[in-house]
C-alpha positions as CSV (number, residue, x, y, z in Angstrom):
1,M,1.0,149.9,231.5
2,L,3.6,149.3,234.1
3,Q,1.2,148.7,237.2
4,R,-0.8,145.9,234.8
5,I,2.4,144.4,234.4
6,R,2.8,144.8,238.3
7,D,-0.8,143.0,238.6
8,G,0.1,140.3,236.2
9,L,2.9,139.5,237.5
10,S,2.4,139.0,241.4
11,R,-0.5,136.1,239.4
12,H,2.7,134.5,237.0
13,K,6.0,134.5,239.7
14,W,7.8,132.5,237.7
15,L,7.9,135.6,235.3
16,Q,9.6,137.9,237.5
17,Y,13.5,136.0,237.9
18,T,13.8,135.4,234.2
19,L,16.3,138.0,232.7
20,L,16.7,140.2,229.2
21,G,18.2,143.3,228.3
22,A,14.9,145.1,226.6
23,L,15.7,148.1,228.2
24,A,19.1,147.3,226.6
25,L,18.1,146.7,223.6
26,V,15.6,149.9,223.0
27,F,18.4,152.3,224.8
28,A,21.0,151.1,222.0
29,A,18.7,151.1,219.2
30,W,17.2,154.9,219.8
31,G,18.8,156.8,222.0
32,A,18.6,157.2,225.8
33,Y,16.5,160.2,225.3
34,G,13.4,159.7,222.3
35,I,12.5,157.4,219.7
36,V,11.5,157.3,216.7
37,N,8.1,159.8,215.7
38,L,6.0,159.0,212.7
39,N,4.0,161.4,212.6
40,V,6.8,164.5,212.8
41,D,6.2,167.7,210.3
42,S,8.1,167.2,206.7
43,A,10.7,169.8,207.1
44,N,11.6,169.2,211.0
45,Y,13.5,165.6,209.3
46,A,16.9,164.0,209.9
47,A,16.0,161.4,208.1
48,E,13.5,159.7,205.7
49,A,14.2,155.7,205.5
50,G,11.4,153.7,203.9
51,G,8.0,154.5,205.4
52,Q,9.3,155.8,208.3
53,K,10.9,159.4,209.1
54,I,13.8,159.8,211.8
55,S,13.7,163.1,213.8
56,I,15.8,165.4,214.4
57,Q,15.6,165.1,217.8
58,Q,15.9,161.6,218.2
59,A,19.4,162.2,215.4
60,R,20.8,164.6,217.5
61,N,19.9,163.4,221.3
62,G,21.5,159.8,219.1
63,W,24.5,162.2,218.6
64,L,25.0,163.1,222.8
65,Q,25.0,159.6,223.3
66,M,27.7,159.4,220.9
67,Q,29.5,162.3,222.4
68,Q,29.5,161.0,226.1
69,R,31.6,157.6,224.9
70,F,34.5,160.7,223.4
71,G,33.9,162.0,227.8
72,G,33.0,165.3,226.1
73,A,36.4,165.7,223.8
74,E,36.1,167.9,221.3
75,L,36.5,166.0,217.8
76,P,37.9,167.6,214.7
77,E,35.1,167.7,211.9
78,V,35.4,165.0,210.0
79,L,35.6,162.6,212.3
80,R,32.5,164.8,213.9
81,S,30.8,164.0,210.9
82,H,31.9,160.7,210.7
83,F,30.2,159.7,213.5
84,Q,27.2,161.5,213.3
85,D,26.8,159.9,210.1
86,Q,27.7,156.8,212.2
87,V,24.6,157.5,214.6
88,L,22.0,158.1,211.5
89,E,22.9,155.5,209.8
90,G,21.8,153.5,213.4
91,L,18.5,154.2,213.4
92,I,17.8,154.2,209.7
93,R,19.0,150.4,209.8
94,D,16.2,150.3,212.9
95,A,13.9,151.9,211.2
96,L,14.0,149.8,208.3
97,M,14.4,146.6,210.1
98,T,11.3,147.4,211.8
99,E,9.3,148.4,208.9
100,R,10.7,145.1,207.6
101,T,9.6,142.8,210.1
102,H,5.7,144.4,210.5
103,D,5.4,143.5,206.3
104,L,6.8,140.2,206.9
105,G,3.9,139.3,209.7
106,Y,6.2,139.1,212.7
107,R,4.5,139.9,216.0
108,A,4.7,140.2,219.9
109,T,1.6,139.9,222.3
110,D,1.3,142.3,224.7
111,G,1.8,139.3,227.2
112,E,5.7,138.6,225.6
113,V,6.3,142.5,225.7
114,Q,5.3,142.8,229.5
115,D,7.0,139.7,230.1
116,S,10.4,140.8,228.7
117,I,10.3,144.3,230.2
118,A,9.4,142.7,233.6
119,R,13.0,141.0,233.2
120,E,15.4,143.7,232.5
121,P,16.9,144.0,235.6
122,A,17.2,148.2,235.6
123,F,13.2,147.9,236.5
124,Q,13.9,144.8,239.3
125,V,13.9,146.4,243.2
126,E,16.0,143.0,245.0
127,G,14.8,141.5,241.8
128,V,11.1,141.9,241.3
129,F,9.7,143.9,238.8
130,S,9.3,147.1,240.7
131,A,6.7,149.7,238.7
132,P,7.7,152.6,240.0
133,A,11.1,151.8,239.2
134,A,10.3,151.4,236.2
135,K,8.3,154.4,235.4
136,A,11.6,156.5,237.3
137,L,14.4,155.1,235.3
138,L,11.9,156.5,231.9
139,A,11.5,159.3,233.4
140,Q,14.9,159.8,233.9
141,N,15.8,159.1,230.3
142,G,12.9,161.0,228.3
143,L,10.5,158.1,227.3
144,T,6.7,157.6,228.2
145,E,6.0,154.2,229.1
146,E,4.1,154.1,225.7
147,A,7.0,154.5,223.5
148,F,9.3,152.4,225.4
149,Y,6.2,149.9,225.9
150,S,5.9,150.4,221.4
151,Q,9.7,150.0,220.6
152,V,10.6,146.8,222.7
153,R,7.8,145.7,220.9
154,S,9.9,146.2,217.9
155,S,13.0,144.9,218.9
156,L,11.1,141.7,220.0
157,Q,9.9,141.2,216.8
158,R,13.3,142.7,214.8
159,Q,14.8,139.5,217.5
160,Q,12.2,137.2,215.8
161,L,13.2,137.9,212.2
162,E,16.9,137.8,213.5
163,N,16.5,134.2,214.8
164,G,15.2,132.9,212.2
165,I,18.3,133.6,209.9
166,R,19.8,132.3,212.5
167,A,17.8,129.4,212.7
168,S,18.4,128.4,208.7
169,D,22.4,127.9,209.0
170,F,24.0,124.8,209.0
171,I,27.7,123.7,208.8
172,T,28.9,120.7,206.7
173,P,31.5,118.5,207.9
174,A,33.5,119.8,205.4
175,E,33.9,123.6,207.5
176,L,33.6,121.6,211.0
177,A,36.8,120.1,210.0
178,R,38.1,123.0,208.1
179,A,36.9,124.8,211.4
180,Q,38.1,122.2,213.9
181,S,41.5,122.5,212.7
182,L,42.0,125.9,212.6
183,Q,40.7,126.7,215.9
184,N,43.2,123.9,217.8
185,E,45.9,124.4,215.6
186,Q,49.0,124.9,217.8
187,R,52.4,127.0,216.5
188,E,55.8,126.6,217.5
189,V,57.9,129.7,218.5
190,R,60.4,131.8,220.0
191,Y,61.0,134.5,220.0
192,V,62.7,137.9,221.4
193,Q,61.8,141.6,222.7
194,L,63.7,144.8,221.8
195,P,62.9,147.5,224.5
196,A,62.7,150.6,223.3
197,D,64.8,152.2,225.5
198,K,67.6,149.3,225.4
199,F,67.3,151.6,221.2
200,P,67.1,155.5,222.5
201,G,66.4,157.1,218.8
202,P,67.7,161.0,218.4
203,P,67.6,163.2,220.8
204,V,64.2,165.2,221.0
205,D,64.6,169.0,220.1
206,D,61.8,171.6,220.8
207,A,61.7,171.5,217.1
208,A,60.0,168.0,217.7
209,V,57.8,168.9,220.8
210,Q,56.2,172.1,218.8
211,A,55.6,169.3,215.9
212,Y,53.8,167.0,217.5
213,Y,51.8,169.6,219.6
214,K,50.3,170.9,216.7
215,A,50.0,167.8,215.3
216,H,48.1,166.1,217.4
217,Q,46.2,169.5,219.2
218,A,43.0,168.4,219.2
219,A,44.3,165.5,222.4
220,Y,45.6,168.2,223.9
221,M,42.1,170.9,224.6
222,T,40.9,171.3,227.5
223,T,37.3,169.9,228.5
224,E,34.5,171.9,227.6
225,S,33.4,173.3,231.2
226,A,30.9,175.7,233.0
227,H,30.1,177.2,236.3
228,L,26.7,176.7,238.2
229,Q,24.7,177.5,240.5
230,Y,22.1,175.2,241.4
231,A,18.8,174.5,243.7
232,E,17.5,170.7,244.1
233,L,14.8,169.1,245.7
234,R,15.6,165.4,246.8
235,L,12.8,162.8,247.9
236,D,14.8,161.7,251.8
237,Q,14.7,165.7,252.2
238,L,11.0,165.5,251.4
239,A,10.2,162.7,253.2
240,T,11.6,164.0,256.1
241,Q,9.0,167.2,256.4
242,V,5.7,164.1,256.2
243,T,3.8,163.5,258.7
244,V,1.7,160.7,259.1
245,T,-1.3,160.5,261.8
246,D,-1.7,156.6,263.5
247,A,-5.0,156.6,261.2
248,E,-3.4,156.9,258.4
249,L,-1.3,153.7,259.4
250,H,-4.0,152.2,260.2
251,A,-5.9,152.6,256.8
252,A,-2.5,152.1,255.1
253,Y,-1.8,148.4,257.1
254,D,-6.0,147.6,256.0
255,K,-6.0,148.5,252.5
256,N,-2.1,145.9,252.1
257,K,-2.2,143.6,255.2
258,T,-1.5,141.0,252.5
259,S,2.4,142.9,252.0
260,Y,2.6,141.7,255.8
261,V,2.5,138.1,255.7
262,V,4.8,136.2,256.6
263,P,5.1,132.5,255.5
264,E,5.0,129.3,256.6
265,K,8.8,128.2,257.5
266,R,10.3,124.7,258.9
267,H,12.9,123.7,260.1
268,A,14.7,120.3,258.4
269,S,17.4,118.1,258.2
270,H,19.0,116.4,255.1
271,I,20.7,113.7,254.1
272,L,22.8,115.0,250.6
273,I,23.8,111.6,248.4
274,T,25.3,113.5,244.7
275,A,24.4,112.5,242.1
276,T,27.4,110.6,240.1
277,K,27.9,108.8,236.6
278,D,26.2,106.1,238.2
279,D,22.6,106.8,239.2
280,A,21.6,102.9,240.2
281,A,24.4,103.4,242.8
282,D,23.4,106.5,243.6
283,R,20.2,105.3,244.2
284,K,20.7,102.5,246.4
285,L,23.3,104.6,248.6
286,A,20.9,106.3,249.4
287,D,17.9,103.7,249.9
288,D,20.0,102.5,252.1
289,V,20.9,105.6,254.0
290,Y,16.9,105.7,254.1
291,A,16.7,102.4,255.6
292,Q,18.7,103.2,258.6
293,A,16.5,107.3,258.9
294,K,13.4,104.3,259.1
295,A,14.4,102.1,261.3
296,G,16.3,104.9,263.9
297,K,19.1,105.1,264.2
298,D,20.8,108.4,264.7
299,F,19.4,111.1,261.7
300,A,22.3,113.3,262.5
301,A,25.2,110.2,262.7
302,L,24.0,109.2,259.2
303,A,24.0,113.3,258.3
304,K,27.8,113.6,259.2
305,Q,28.7,109.9,257.5
306,Y,27.0,110.3,254.1
307,S,25.6,113.8,253.7
308,K,27.9,115.8,251.1
309,D,26.0,119.2,251.8
310,P,29.1,121.1,253.1
311,G,27.0,123.7,254.5
312,S,25.2,121.1,256.8
313,A,27.1,117.7,257.1
314,D,29.0,118.5,259.5
315,K,26.3,120.5,261.9
316,G,24.1,116.9,261.2
317,G,22.0,117.8,258.2
318,D,20.5,120.7,260.5
319,L,18.9,123.2,258.3
320,G,17.3,125.9,259.5
321,W,14.3,127.6,259.7
322,A,13.4,127.9,255.7
323,D,10.4,129.2,253.8
324,R,9.5,127.5,251.0
325,S,11.0,129.6,248.6
326,T,14.0,128.9,249.8
327,F,14.8,125.3,248.3
328,V,14.3,123.3,245.1
329,G,11.1,122.0,244.1
330,P,10.7,118.6,244.4
331,F,12.2,119.1,247.8
332,S,10.1,122.3,248.6
333,D,7.2,120.2,247.3
334,T,7.9,117.0,250.1
335,L,9.0,119.2,252.5
336,F,6.0,121.0,252.8
337,G,4.0,118.2,252.6
338,M,5.6,116.3,255.6
339,S,4.5,116.1,259.5
340,V,7.1,117.1,261.8
341,G,8.4,114.0,263.3
342,E,8.5,112.3,259.0
343,I,11.0,111.2,257.1
344,R,10.7,111.0,253.6
345,G,12.9,109.3,250.5
346,P,14.9,109.6,248.7
347,V,13.4,112.3,247.1
348,K,16.0,113.4,243.8
349,T,17.0,116.9,242.7
350,Q,19.2,117.9,239.8
351,Y,21.9,118.1,243.4
352,G,21.5,113.9,244.3
353,Y,19.3,112.1,246.7
354,H,17.8,113.8,249.9
355,I,16.5,111.6,252.5
356,I,14.5,114.5,254.8
357,R,13.3,114.9,258.1
358,L,11.0,117.5,259.4
359,D,11.9,118.9,262.5
360,E,9.2,121.6,263.6
361,I,7.2,124.2,261.4
362,Q,6.6,127.5,262.6
363,A,3.2,128.7,260.7
364,G,2.9,131.4,258.1
365,K,0.9,134.4,260.1
366,T,0.0,138.6,259.0
367,K,2.2,141.0,260.9
368,T,0.2,142.8,263.4
369,F,-0.2,146.6,263.2
370,E,2.2,147.1,265.7
371,E,4.9,144.2,264.2
372,A,4.3,146.4,260.8
373,R,5.2,149.6,261.9
374,P,8.3,150.0,261.9
375,E,8.7,148.7,257.8
376,L,4.3,150.4,257.6
377,E,5.3,154.3,258.4
378,P,8.8,154.7,256.2
379,D,6.8,153.6,253.5
380,L,4.0,155.7,253.5
381,R,6.3,158.6,254.4
382,K,8.1,157.5,251.1
383,T,4.7,157.6,249.1
384,R,3.5,160.7,250.5
385,A,7.0,162.0,249.5
386,T,7.0,160.9,246.8
387,D,3.2,162.1,245.0
388,R,4.8,165.9,247.0
389,F,7.2,165.5,244.8
390,G,6.0,164.8,241.7
391,E,4.0,167.9,242.3
392,I,6.7,170.3,243.0
393,Q,7.3,168.7,239.7
394,E,5.3,170.5,238.3
395,Q,5.0,173.5,240.1
396,L,8.7,174.5,239.2
397,Q,8.7,173.5,234.9
398,T,5.2,176.2,235.2
399,Q,7.1,179.0,237.4
400,A,10.1,178.5,236.2
401,E,9.2,179.6,232.9
402,Q,7.7,182.4,233.9
403,P,9.0,186.0,233.2
404,G,11.6,187.0,236.2
405,A,11.9,183.8,237.5
406,T,14.9,183.2,239.9
407,L,16.7,180.4,241.2
408,E,17.2,182.2,244.8
409,G,13.3,182.7,244.6
410,L,12.5,179.0,243.8
411,A,15.3,177.7,246.0
412,K,13.3,179.8,248.7
413,E,9.8,179.6,248.2
414,F,9.9,175.3,247.7
415,Q,12.7,174.8,250.6
416,L,15.1,173.7,248.1
417,Q,19.3,173.2,248.2
418,T,21.4,175.2,247.1
419,G,25.0,175.1,245.6
420,D,27.2,175.6,243.0
421,V,29.7,174.1,240.9
422,P,33.1,175.5,239.8
423,Q,33.4,172.9,237.3
424,F,30.6,171.4,235.5
425,L,32.4,169.4,232.9
426,K,30.9,168.3,229.8
427,G,31.0,163.8,230.0
428,A,31.8,164.2,233.5
429,G,29.6,166.3,235.0
430,G,31.1,167.2,238.5
431,A,29.9,166.4,242.4
432,P,27.5,166.6,243.8
433,L,25.4,166.5,240.6
434,G,27.5,164.6,238.5
435,A,27.0,163.7,234.8
436,A,23.0,162.7,234.3
437,P,22.2,162.8,230.3
438,P,19.7,165.1,230.8
439,L,21.6,168.4,232.4
440,Q,24.9,167.5,229.9
441,E,22.3,167.5,227.5
442,L,20.6,171.5,228.9
443,V,24.1,173.2,229.9
444,F,26.5,171.8,226.1
445,G,23.2,170.5,224.1
446,D,22.7,171.7,220.3
447,S,21.1,174.8,222.2
448,P,23.0,174.6,225.8
449,L,21.8,176.9,228.3
450,A,22.8,180.7,228.2
451,G,24.6,182.6,231.1
452,G,22.7,184.3,233.6
453,H,19.3,181.9,232.6
454,L,17.4,179.4,234.1
455,G,17.7,176.2,233.4
456,G,15.0,172.9,234.6
457,P,13.8,171.3,236.3
458,V,16.1,168.1,234.8
459,L,15.9,164.8,236.9
460,L,19.2,163.3,238.3
461,G,17.7,160.4,239.2
462,D,14.3,158.5,240.8
463,D,14.8,160.9,243.9
464,R,16.5,164.0,242.6
465,L,16.0,166.9,240.4
466,V,17.9,170.4,239.9
467,L,17.0,174.3,239.0
468,V,20.3,175.3,237.2
469,K,22.0,178.2,236.2
470,V,25.2,179.1,234.2
471,L,27.2,181.9,235.7
472,D,30.1,181.1,233.4
473,H,31.2,179.4,230.1
474,H,34.0,178.2,229.4
475,K,34.5,176.9,225.3
476,P,37.9,174.4,224.6
477,E,41.0,175.5,224.2
478,P,44.4,174.6,224.0
479,K,46.4,173.6,226.6
480,P,49.8,175.5,226.9
481,V,52.5,173.9,225.3
482,A,54.5,173.9,228.7
483,E,52.3,172.5,230.5
484,M,52.3,169.4,227.6
485,H,56.1,169.3,227.2
486,D,57.3,167.0,229.3
487,A,54.1,164.5,228.4
488,I,55.4,165.3,224.6
489,V,58.7,164.6,224.7
490,A,58.2,160.9,227.4
491,I,55.7,159.7,223.9
492,L,58.3,161.2,221.2
493,K,61.0,159.4,222.8
494,K,59.8,156.0,223.1
495,E,58.4,156.2,219.3
496,H,62.0,156.5,219.1
497,G,62.9,154.0,220.1
498,S,60.0,151.6,218.6
499,D,61.7,152.8,215.3
500,A,65.5,152.1,216.5
501,A,64.2,148.9,217.9
502,L,62.0,148.1,215.0
503,K,65.0,148.5,212.6
504,A,67.2,146.3,214.3
505,A,64.8,143.5,214.7
506,Q,64.5,144.5,210.8
507,A,68.0,143.8,210.4
508,A,68.4,140.8,212.4
509,Q,65.2,139.1,211.0
510,A,67.3,140.0,207.5
511,K,70.3,138.0,209.4
512,L,67.6,135.4,210.4
513,D,66.6,135.0,206.3
514,G,70.5,134.5,205.6
515,G,71.3,131.0,207.9
516,A,71.9,132.6,211.0
517,S,71.2,130.7,214.5
518,F,68.2,132.6,216.6
519,D,70.4,132.5,219.4
520,D,73.7,134.3,217.5
521,V,71.3,136.3,216.9
522,A,69.7,137.3,219.6
523,K,73.3,137.5,221.1
524,E,74.8,140.5,219.0
525,L,71.2,142.3,220.1
526,G,72.4,141.9,223.5
527,L,69.7,140.0,224.5
528,T,68.1,136.7,225.7
529,A,65.5,134.9,223.7
530,E,62.5,133.4,224.9
531,P,62.8,129.5,224.7
532,S,60.7,127.6,221.0
533,R,57.7,126.4,223.0
534,F,53.8,125.0,220.8
535,V,51.0,128.2,221.5
536,G,47.4,128.2,220.7
537,R,45.8,131.3,219.1
538,S,44.3,132.1,222.6
539,D,47.2,131.4,224.7
540,P,48.1,133.7,227.1
541,A,51.2,133.7,227.7
542,V,52.1,135.4,224.5
543,P,52.2,138.8,223.9
544,A,49.2,139.4,222.0
545,A,49.9,141.1,219.5
546,I,53.1,138.3,219.0
547,R,50.3,135.7,219.1
548,T,48.6,137.3,216.2
549,L,52.0,137.8,214.0
550,V,52.3,133.5,214.8
551,F,48.6,132.6,213.5
552,D,48.4,135.7,210.7
553,V,52.0,134.5,208.6
554,P,51.9,131.2,206.3
555,R,52.0,127.9,207.5
556,P,55.7,127.1,208.0
557,T,56.5,124.1,206.2
558,E,60.5,123.1,205.4
559,K,61.8,126.0,207.4
560,P,60.6,128.3,210.0
561,V,59.6,132.0,208.7
562,Y,60.7,134.8,210.9
563,R,59.0,138.4,210.9
564,A,60.1,141.7,213.1
565,L,56.8,144.0,214.9
566,K,56.1,146.2,216.8
567,I,54.9,146.3,219.8
568,D,53.6,148.3,222.2
569,T,57.9,148.1,224.7
570,G,59.6,148.6,221.2
571,A,59.8,145.5,218.9
572,A,59.9,141.9,218.5
573,L,61.8,139.7,217.0
574,V,60.3,135.9,215.7
575,A,60.3,132.2,214.9
576,V,57.0,130.7,213.8
577,T,58.8,126.8,213.4
578,K,56.2,124.3,213.3
579,S,53.0,124.2,213.0
580,R,50.6,120.8,214.9
581,V,46.8,120.0,215.6
582,D,46.0,119.6,219.0
583,T,43.8,116.3,219.0
584,S,44.0,115.5,222.7
585,D,40.5,114.2,224.3
586,A,39.5,118.0,225.5
587,N,39.9,119.3,222.0
588,R,37.6,116.5,221.0
589,Q,35.6,117.3,224.0
590,M,35.1,120.9,222.9
591,Q,32.8,119.4,219.5
592,A,30.3,120.3,220.7
593,E,30.8,123.9,221.3
594,L,33.5,124.9,218.6
595,V,30.1,123.9,216.4
596,K,27.6,126.1,218.4
597,R,30.7,129.2,218.1
598,E,30.9,128.7,214.2
599,L,26.8,128.9,213.6
600,D,26.8,131.9,215.9
601,R,29.3,133.7,214.0
602,Q,27.6,132.4,210.0
603,G,23.9,133.8,211.9
604,T,25.7,137.3,212.5
605,A,26.9,136.8,209.5
606,D,23.8,136.3,207.3
607,A,21.9,138.5,209.8
608,V,24.4,141.2,209.1
609,A,24.2,140.8,205.6
610,Y,20.9,140.5,205.7
611,L,20.0,144.0,207.4
612,E,22.9,145.8,205.0
613,D,20.9,144.6,201.7
614,V,17.6,145.9,203.3
615,R,19.4,148.5,203.5
616,R,21.1,148.7,200.2
617,K,18.2,148.9,198.5
618,A,15.6,150.7,200.5
619,D,14.7,154.8,199.9
620,V,16.2,156.6,202.2
621,R,16.3,161.1,202.6
622,K,19.6,162.5,204.9
623,N,18.7,165.6,205.9
624,P,22.1,167.7,206.2
625,K,21.1,170.2,208.4
626,A,20.5,167.1,211.5
627,F,22.8,168.0,213.4
628,E,23.3,171.6,212.5
């Protein structure tokens, strides 16, 4: 299937350069290890949603992915249950939307599915779709080609429905005016920051440290870990063991001769008259320069005088040698239709007008066997090594399941590199094995590999796999309070200081509300206030917490609005004195962008509301033991 996509692309090269995140959509929606199984046994499901069932394995894989976001940390039971339900709800909503799009007649053709897969950057090598890279990545994440193909189709159909919902939105003049008023509003603000270290609170004693430690014990747990022994197979290791004969190289060359075609190249010079707002003037200048070049005036001198191409003007317009793919369409089409010494122009592109001179032609050719050999031989070695890699993987899978199989025995038989990872961490993994999700699942999953048992083979990428044995398994346990003492004291000192700073800011606010001046209050605090200034909603010069408060308080009318708030560094005292709407030309020019953002916002809200309505009306049953 992936090979068919690659073959199709060879006939439609333009498809290779457009990007679409189909892979990200599917992995995000379905988890990185499985797909919806529409034929699961009735006793083996995590949820039933409408006409679809969500498998236990799919739910558990989604939960593993969620755990990795927390770095493998153990969560309190309440949080664990909450996030597990989030995972299941996400799968339920995706299943319901897949069913809804099918019922409404949304369809994605084979060509559309192939195109979206081909545009996925993760499946590309040097910008071109690679079937082997796609297969390897899918295998690494436990997805078959057919399953992934099916889920990309479902994702595209859901996008069609969402796009239809978004396209139905519009903005009335009143809504636009309101959005512009809010977007362009500026408020005059003055503030003073009260640093926590300037307002020390009560001293921190051991009892306070102990109390904080007990209340936040989940934050002071060691990370679950395991001591692993491993045996590794690497593709590059196999490649060094492969021998290829001259006859095999010649046969590979003859079979893939089209891969060794060197395209025609042309050596050209040009003069660029860059595009301005006055196209007529641009064309007139280009015509004049072209006439001078045709009349025999020195082309390099003209380029230095008129060309605005920063890369070639100083070199007399010289572009060097390049093939057809180097240039934009109109330029390339003209250049590759010229004869040596010919001057053509003006040729219009998005950059402006070009006057082109063709200096030399280097004909395309097919590399000889000897010319191709430096790249042919390593390619053939890698192909043979890849085939052997797959054979060994299958043999290891079979033999590792046999009674009496040992890591040492299999490593010796298949010449695997052995090693030891004293501390392989849940979530973070450990060098040199990394943190590949399949290995994390094997060692720390809901059914973890028992101590002394052989596990694998597990793919760590498209070029390496490992067998592992757990020598020791360490569950999370509380770190000694003495080890965390200094860190907790620092936290409590900052908290106490922030509380004291906020209390001082609140007392100062009361004085401002009573009529005191901002400068006098700041002076009493021993601090210097920032000068008054108008700020916008996204002004980075003002701390984010203060900026948010400035636009959350009521718009000031007759008198300033004063507020005290806690911030990361302590507390702040804020005065909001005026409000205005920025009506500058720059903001008027942003109207189209504002309309787009507002439509996007409304479209997203409508799509979410549609999904919630589908979920609310659906017949859904959850298995309470799905994550046990």
